[in-house]
Each structure stands twice: as structure tokens, then as C-alpha cells.
MARVODO-794113 format. One record per residue (C-alpha): residue in one letter; x, y, z. Coordinates in steps of 0.02 Angstrom, whole numbers, plus 50000, padded with zeros to 5 digits. Layout:
N
AXYZ;...
//
This chain:
415
M488644839449804;I490294848949818;R491854840449751;L493594846849794;T494984842749670;H496554850449599;A496324863149459;A497444853849336;A496494837649360;A494824846349339;L495374854349177;A495964837649109;L494394828349158;T493084841249105;A492194835448948;A491374846848822;V489484846348822;T488204853848707;A487194869048756;A485604858848737;V485884849948903;I486354865648999;P484984877049069;V484604891248949;S484564909748989;A482964913849082;A482334922549237;I482124911449389;F480254915349386;S479134916449234;D478444933549278;I480004943949317;Q480884943649148;G481304961749110;D480644968149278;P481734982549343;N481994972649504;Q482334956049417;R484124953749477;G483724959449653;S482264947449660;E483344933049599;K484694936749727;V483554937549879;V482604921949826;V484194911749803;A484824918549970;G483224912550054;V482614929850102;L481004929449999;A480134914849915;G479164912549755;F477514903649732;P477194885249689;D476584889949515;G478314896149468;T477914914649485;F478594928149599;K477144940449582;P478264955849584;G476774967749573;Q475874960549724;P475904971849880;I476984965050021;S476254964050196;R477074971850347;L477394954550420;A478214948250260;A479264964150246;V479884962750425;A480224944050413;S481204945950251;L482214960350322;A482664949750472;K483254935650358;G484234947750250;L485124955150400;D485334937950479;V484484943950638;K484234930150764;G482574929650856;S482624934351039;G481584943851163;T479734946151193;L478534956851093;P477584971051175;N475784966751216;Y475084972851051;K473194973451038;D473304962350884;L474664950950951;A473564935850913;D473734939950728;V475634938550735;P476224920550707;E477154914050860;D478664908150761;V478974925850696;R478744934950861;P480544932750924;V481234939950761;I480094955050771;A480604957650953;A482434956950901;L482174969750762;L481394981750886;N483124982950966;T484294978150824;G485674990950795;A486484996250632;V487925008050596;S487895020750454;Q489565014150392;Q490835002150461;K492235014650438;A492185033550446;E493725043750406;I494365061450388;K496025068150325;K496975082150412;G498535086050313;D499575070150308;L498595062150449;L497165050150413;Y495935047750558;Q494795032450549;L493425025750662;A492845007950626;T491634995150697;D491844976350690;K490214973650594;A488714982750522;V487224975350615;Y487104971350801;G485904961150906;T485064968151061;E486544965451178;D487964962651055;P489554971951103;V490104985250978;D491984984050954;L492715000850906;T494415004750832;M495145022050803;T496685022950693;I497805037850658;T498975035150511;N500395046150451;T500245045850260;G501625058650235;K503515057750221;D503985066350384;D503785062550569;V502265070350653;K502365075750834;F500835074050948;T500785083651112;Y499465078551239;P499065088851395;T498935072651496;T499345054351471;Q497645052151386;Q497925048751201;Y496145045051144;D494325044251195;F492705036351135;I491045045151165;V489235040151132;K487905053651116;S486035054251091;A485685071051010;A486665083151120;T486625071951274;E488175061951316;I487705043751352;A489385035651382;R491225040351381;W492695028351387;S493805039851492;L492515043451627;G493205037651793;T494955034751722;T496435043751800;F497715052251688;V499355060451737;Q499435079151706;G500865086451605;N501335086451422;L501575069651336;D502525070351171;L502385055951045;I503115054350870;L502175045750730;A503375040250592;P502895040050407;G501825025150362;K501495020850544;S499875021450644;F499215023950819;V497825011250851;F496595012650996;N495205000251039;T493724999051155;R492094989651171;W490394997751194;L489104986051271;Q487634996551209;K487475003151387;D487455020451462;Q488635026551596;D487495018951730;N487665001751650;H485885001551581;L485544995551403;V485165010551294;P483395010951221;A482935011451038;G483475027750958;S484845036650860;Y486595037950931;E488225045850876;I489835036350911;I491355047650917;G493205043950916;L494245058150989;S496085062150974;P496425074951113;A498105081251050;K498485098551118;D498625108150954;N497665096150844;M496095089550929;V495135079150801;T493495069550808;V492815056750686;A491055049850704;L489785037550637;Q487935034850671;F487165020250764;Q485295016850746;K484525005350875;G482794998950835;L482324996450653;L480434995250672;S479265009750704;T477755007650817;F475975013650800;P475145025250926;D473685013250951;N474844999151010;T474564987850860;F475804978950747;R474644976850595;P475484961450522;N474294959950374;A474284978250327;Q475124984250169;V476724994550185;S476795010950091;R478345015149990;A478755029250111;E478575017550261;F479665004450178;A480955017850140;A481045021550327;L481265003150367;V482715000150249;V483565016850284;R483585012550469;A484274995350424;L485725004050337;G486055014150495;R485655030550405;Q484405037350530;G485545052250564;E485635056450380;A483745055050366;T483545067050512;Q484685079650426;K483635078650267;T481925081550344;S481785097650242;A482885093150095;P482125095649922;L481535079749836;S481845077549650;V480145069749617;K478535077149547;D477455071849695;A478595077849835;E477115086349920;D476305069249945;V477725062850054;P477195062550238;A478215075350335;T478775062250463;L479495051350323;H480245065050213;G482045062250266;Y481935043350241;V481245045550066;A482645057950026;V483965045250079;A483085030849989;I483105040949828;D484895046949849;Q485525029349886;K484475021649746;I483615010149870;L481865014549811;P482065024649650;P480685035449577;S479535028649443;A479855031449259;D478615045949261;G479645055249392;T478505051749540;F478925042549700;R477145037049744;P477515037849931;N475795031749985;A475665017549859;P475925000049929;T477664992849916;T477644978149796;R478584961849817;G479714966549673;E480124983549747;A480424975849918;A481584962749841;G482574975949747;A482764986749903;L483244972050012;A484564966649885;T485294984349889;V485344984250080;M486124966950087;S487444971849960;A487864987650057;L488044977650217;N488974963050134;K487604950850183;F487654940450024;N488714924950053;Y489524924249882;V490644910349820;K492044919049725;G493244911649601;K493844909649422;L492824899049302;V493614882549254;S492154874649162;V490264873649152;G489234859249087;S487734848249116;E488424842049282;G488714859449351;I489984873349364;T491784871949421;V492754886749487;S494544889049545;I494704896749717;E496144905749802;T496954889749865;S497304883949686;A496014870149711;V494314869749628;Q492534867049685;S491104860449581;Y489274864549608;A487684858149529;L486584871149443;T484774874149487;P483564870849342;Q483204889549326;V484904896749368;A485054915549339;V486664919649245;Y487384936649199;R488994940149107;N489624957949100;D487894963349163;K486974954449022;A485814939549048;V486584924248965;A486494905348966;P487764895949073;S488564889748912;D489004907848868;L490204908949014;K492044908448967;P493524899949051;N494444911849169;D492904922849194;Q492844929949369;V491244923449449;L490174927249600;M488894913949645;L487474912349768;L487044894749824;T485354887949874;G484654872449957;P485454859750074;R486604853449936;G487234870749892;R486724871849709;A487184887449612;G485604897649584;Y486314914649540;I487944918349446;E488774934849400;A490284933849285;T491484946549212;G492744943449077;Q493454948148909;
//
């Protein structure tokens, strides 16, 4: 139960308790203590993305099925189920309650980054999207900003009254352009951008081509263009639509294991880094078994290693064809969710912690109190500790679980 009070009152009323009645330092599950993916596993479990087993274990070494991997990714990205699945040969093996989510992931879009920028002298050009992950027909709101970071006025001369453009491409083919069909007046247009000021341009892409048809799954480049006469500049980001790959025999294979290379492709697409993976199809891999990586998945593995999504093993191998384990999947999903800001953290300053729970001060100068789960995971300055080891005024991030919002995962930093 959450209680809202004033910080001063909470400090006055909080009683000291002994460490014996506060949960002690321990992993949430009995079999992940010391596992390299322990913290990632704890985060995704508390966030409701993956679940443990009734016997109190997580089974981090157990291979994850394709169905479980896809379902957990959908939860992690907060993808809402919609649409109809293709008529897979093994459709009967796919649970009906999961089918809408799988259908949605087949057309879910993700951007490589929510803001891309380049600097040209004193001018900063930025292209931003309103979010990182998009449903099948979600509009993509785009903003291009040009900021004068210098101390002097900057003059822009345009050959027409057009001051900006937005373009969507698939490979070298132009799919959509904001200015198409728009009339502009010919003749030079001079504009002055003062120091510290910005030009801001907005548009909305409906994930459609110029003929008003929804674009199919694939990789797209979204470009913001400043058409100034003597200083034409473009800034771009990548948009990946469709996170799931399909099999040539028209099957989904829900119960099949997912190789580490296949899982790398899944999470790299979820991060919107399809374009980067394409560029790295021939990039050298810093692992001993690089020759074992399937050619079609080489770029994804390269990105997964570079971004520390699926790191190599301690022996320097990647084991691309080995099954992805639940622990590895949890660690990778936690990395993806962190990169996309999908963890719904409660942030604040620690007021107190005791047998009844934890109390934190939030930005409004009020405090909130939360009960602790019996096996709460607590870290202070990146070290596993007991809740009683937390100090007043520590900065805390918490993940809540269950209908009552109990704190199940806590990260704290302090002196």
C-alpha cells in the first residue's frame, strides 16, 4: 500500500528497527546468485517480463523457447497485441492468447535512436522522434531542430520559401517526402538565426508511402533536410519495421530453441539497429569462433557484441549456434529495455527503510512508502547489500511488482 505524507513528518515518525526483521541480501531466486546475468534477470522478473518457477528458481541455464523469447520481448517493449497471424503450418501450436502479440511484433517499428545529431561549425542539427517503439499504425512524430550554439548571428539563404524537408527511404528508393505536392515560391529567402536560438520543424509520418499505403516490414531511413543554399545539411536515423524473422517453410516453430545468433538478430532489430547490422555484414568479429556465425546473422552478432547485448563467453567464443538460455535472454532484454527507457523506475532520495518498507522523498518534497518483497534485490554503489545497508539521502531507483506495488528491485548510490 502506498502512503503519501510530508517528508518532515515521515522523518519524525520513522522508528529504528533491527536488521533481523528486514530482508537480508540475497538474489531473488536461489539459483542466480553470482550469475553474470543476475541483475538483468532480477529486473525483468520484477518488471513482469519473465517469470520464475514455483520452486523458487529461475533456471538461468535452461534454453528459452522461441515462443517465450517473443512473448517476453513483447512485454519488455510494451507491445500491444493486434492483427492476425499468417496462416503458419504450425499455427495450432501457437497459443491463441499470444497470437495477437506475435502479429503485432511482425509489424512493430523501432528507431535506432530517438535523437540523431550532427554539428556543422556553430550549428547543431538534430532529428528526433517522439518515442522509440511504434505499433503497426502508430504515427511517427518527427522534429528537426537547428540551433545556433555560437556567439554570432548565422544567415540562412534558401532558393525558395521551403526551409526544411523530411524524407523516408528504403535502401536507395524514396518512399515518402513531406514536400511532395507542396508549392513553394521561387526566389531567395534570407533568415537570421540569433545565438542561442533554434529553428524547429515538425511533421508526422503515418508509416505510409506516397500512395497512402502502409509500408511493409523492412528497414527504412528517415532523413531531416535543411535545404539552405550554401549549407544543405541532412541528418538521419534508422527505422526498422518488423522485429520477427520468418522461416521459408511458413512455420513459426514456437517450441523450438533460439540460437544465440538468432536471438542477437531479434534484440538488435528491437533496438532499431537493423541498418547498423547491415553495414557490419562483413565486419571482423573479436571472437575465436567467428567462422561459426551464419553469414546471414553476422551483422547482428557484430552489433550485439559491440553493444554488450550478448557478450562473448569467458573463453572468448560467442557460441552462435548454441541455444540462448533464460539467463542470457533476461540479460539481453534488460539491456534493450534500459536502452529504450522501458523500465518504469520510481526515483527519489531515501528517507528510511525498515520492516514495514522503504520510504523515499520525491521531487514534490513529499514522500512515498512502499512495502518490500520478501526477496527484494538491493544494490548500493553496484554492490549487493541488505536493505538495512542503505543510507539516508541515498539516491534510489526502484522497480515495483504486484498489484500493491511492492519494491522488488532497488539500486542506490551514495557516499
